[in-house]
VEXPALUM-916342 format. One record per residue (C-alpha): y, z, x; residue in one letter. Coordinates in steps of 0.001 Angstrom, whole numbers, padded with zeros to 6 digits, always signed. Layout:
N
YZXA ...
This chain:
246
+041226+097052-024366M +037465+098333-024339E +037028+096657-027782D +038415+093290-026304I +036223+093488-023442K +033198+093823-025734N +034065+090963-027720I +034680+089097-024621V +031133+089802-023391E +029779+088839-026861S +031437+085714-026827L +030062+084906-023368L +026484+085806-024339F +026175+083441-027120V +028007+080643-025492A +025762+077641-024274E +028636+076337-021874T +031166+077984-019666P +034101+079528-021711L +037710+078727-020909S +040734+080917-021339L +041598+078395-024142E +038137+079068-025837H +038743+082909-026001F +041990+082046-027286K +040691+080305-030070T +038492+083438-031134A +041171+086083-030237L +044462+084418-031017P +046179+087578-031647E +045365+089083-028176T +047503+088133-025124D +045743+085907-022358V +046655+088718-019704T +044398+091073-021345V +041579+088701-022136I +041700+087599-018164R +041741+091537-017314E +038503+091923-019448S +036912+088904-017757I +037693+090310-014197V +036238+093794-015200S +033190+092295-016585L +032624+090163-013385M +033101+093292-011223Q +030719+095500-013508E +028105+092910-013153Y +028502+092452-009702E +028212+096229-008924A +025219+096303-011042R +023356+093807-008948N +020859+092873-011615G +019295+089781-012610G +022277+087894-013835F +026022+088002-013215L +029250+086308-014786L +030039+083553-012843H +033162+081195-012769E +032118+077600-012965V +033360+074393-014521A +036822+075641-015375G +035447+078757-017277G +033026+081669-017371F +029318+081941-017957Q +026450+084274-017516F +023952+083051-015008R +020682+084210-013199T +020981+085069-009486R +019625+082282-007413P +017332+084649-005752E +015107+085101-009023Y +014671+081347-009780K +011122+081418-008376K +009975+083937-011186W +012106+082128-013773I +010432+078817-013195R +006995+080270-013548R +008025+081303-017169L +010174+078402-018195L +007943+075719-016198Q +010920+073179-016328P +010813+069538-015447T +014213+068706-014129P +015567+065367-014363P +015669+063409-011202K +018386+061352-009429L +017531+058656-007036S +019410+058260-003708Q +021073+055279-005151P +022519+057367-008129A +023320+060329-005974M +025442+057655-003815E +027233+056455-006711T +027925+059790-008026L +029433+060936-004833A +031672+058126-004645I +032949+058565-008289V +033379+062436-007460A +035659+061743-004407Y +037424+058543-005436R +037967+058988-009090Q +039345+057532-011050P +037599+054432-010001I +036257+051004-011268L +032710+049657-010834R +034128+046949-008583S +035443+049445-006354E +032211+051580-006311I +030257+048327-005499E +032723+047495-002689Q +032022+050702-000896I +028318+050545-001462R +027848+046774-000996G +025385+046531-003586V +025308+046118-007462N +025557+049618-009069S +025468+048813-012821G +022059+050671-013297N +023176+053819-011189S +026196+053885-013355I +024191+053583-016425R +021829+056486-015564V +024865+058678-014658L +026393+057976-017922L +023160+058831-019806E +022991+062148-017840R +026633+062792-018791K +027404+063457-015047L +030143+060781-015245I +032164+059434-018131R +034545+056656-019096V +038007+057748-018580L +039548+054451-019954G +040269+050910-019194R +042688+049690-016584R +045270+047286-017624E +044624+044630-015246I +042764+041196-015973P +039391+041818-017549G +040483+045425-018476R +037575+047173-016572P +036303+050566-017256L +037534+053622-015228V +035145+056361-014507Y +035335+060005-013652A +033139+063035-013392T +032394+065525-016382T +032449+069065-017019Q +028379+068865-016646K +028855+067527-013202F +030994+070632-012273L +028243+072889-014053E +025410+070946-012369T +026740+071616-008904F +028104+074989-009512D +031966+073979-008779L +034805+076004-010186K +036923+072357-010141D +036970+069187-008142L +038680+070988-005453K +035535+072801-004297D +034085+069552-003330L +033043+069601+000488P +035975+068308+002512S +035623+065570+004608L +035430+067878+007842K +032735+069838+006135E +030915+066304+005529I +031256+065407+009195D +029908+068560+010284E +026778+068146+008048L +026495+064663+009388E +026587+066071+012856T +023791+068554+012348R +021473+066135+010216S +018663+063980+011884T +017853+060189+010935A +018729+059646+007142P +015562+059867+004603Q +014950+058603+001220Q +014719+061442-001142R +015056+062357-004776E +017550+065122-006249F +016594+067821-008648H +019621+069010-010820F +018188+072531-010598S +018151+072488-006772E +021293+070189-005820A +024558+071530-004767G +027510+070174-003168P +025811+070052+000149E +023343+067462-001438D +026268+065298-002183I +027776+065605+001402A +024338+064678+002801D +023786+061763+000907S +023596+058404+003167N +026098+056161+001747F +024233+052988+002967F +020303+053289+002717P +017807+050752+002447D +017034+050600-001453D +016149+047949-004044P +019519+047421-005003E +020234+045814-001517K +018461+042811-003013N +021095+042332-005660H +024393+042115-003886P +027353+043215-005959A +029081+040083-007326P +032207+038990-005824Q +034860+036742-007454A +035484+033604-005682P +038803+033704-003774G +039518+037119-005126S +042264+039335-003298N +041236+042633-001444P +041248+045567-003621L +043922+048051-003692P +043522+051451-002254A +040859+053157-004489I +042135+055927-006518G +045735+055065-005656A +048677+055819-008325D +049413+052212-009060D +050998+053041-012394G +048434+051424-014573T +047750+052500-017804L +044386+053075-019568W +043000+053505-023147D +039602+054138-024379N +039048+051741-027320T +035691+050258-026393D +032306+051492-025343S +030922+051800-022203A +027654+050201-023271A +029503+047112-024348D +031308+046923-021024D +028200+047516-018925I +026177+044756-020944N +029153+042336-020422K +029005+042902-016664D +025470+042329-016412Q +025569+039231-018303N +028264+037855-016045S +026592+038906-012833S 
């Protein structure tokens, strides 16, 4: 058991992303999953009791060594990072995808009331959202969902850790007038998503979302309508088509 725990610890140390139980099984095929899980729990307790500069944290469906947030000031002095930024429109779009996934671009734009092609492109480039496939309806539009990096960035175990509607309402009640702001990945958390104003004044207001003449109202977003998806075409091609037609 002790040897297994040391092996698990060494795997966690060299991993660049959170390791799931499936990852551990790949490296330890002869070891029972229960033994691996017990080793992880034991390590988490040891690092918590040690109360040192880092701990073993459960995030994004796996486990990862992370520094304690109270020491981030000194870490930034050493590394001097320049974290990528997300604008308010991009944060709005990301929040909609997170809560309504799987979702189409047209459904995102129906909620926001503006063209969201640029925000979607930015989120794809940052690997915070991904193309899940295509919905088998006329035009075969792309379907979007969040990624594992999204969970890692906002320190979520899974999507169930997103703030509930009740928590969002409480945040909105406590907040003052909406403010335009930029978000840094290193500082953002689930509360930033919840605090995001869904309809601010922004440049995209000057480019309203295209509406098909005589189109019927969209179905309930994220509803299980029995449609099938595939993933044969690239997101870049689809976005370019959308922009050319808009």
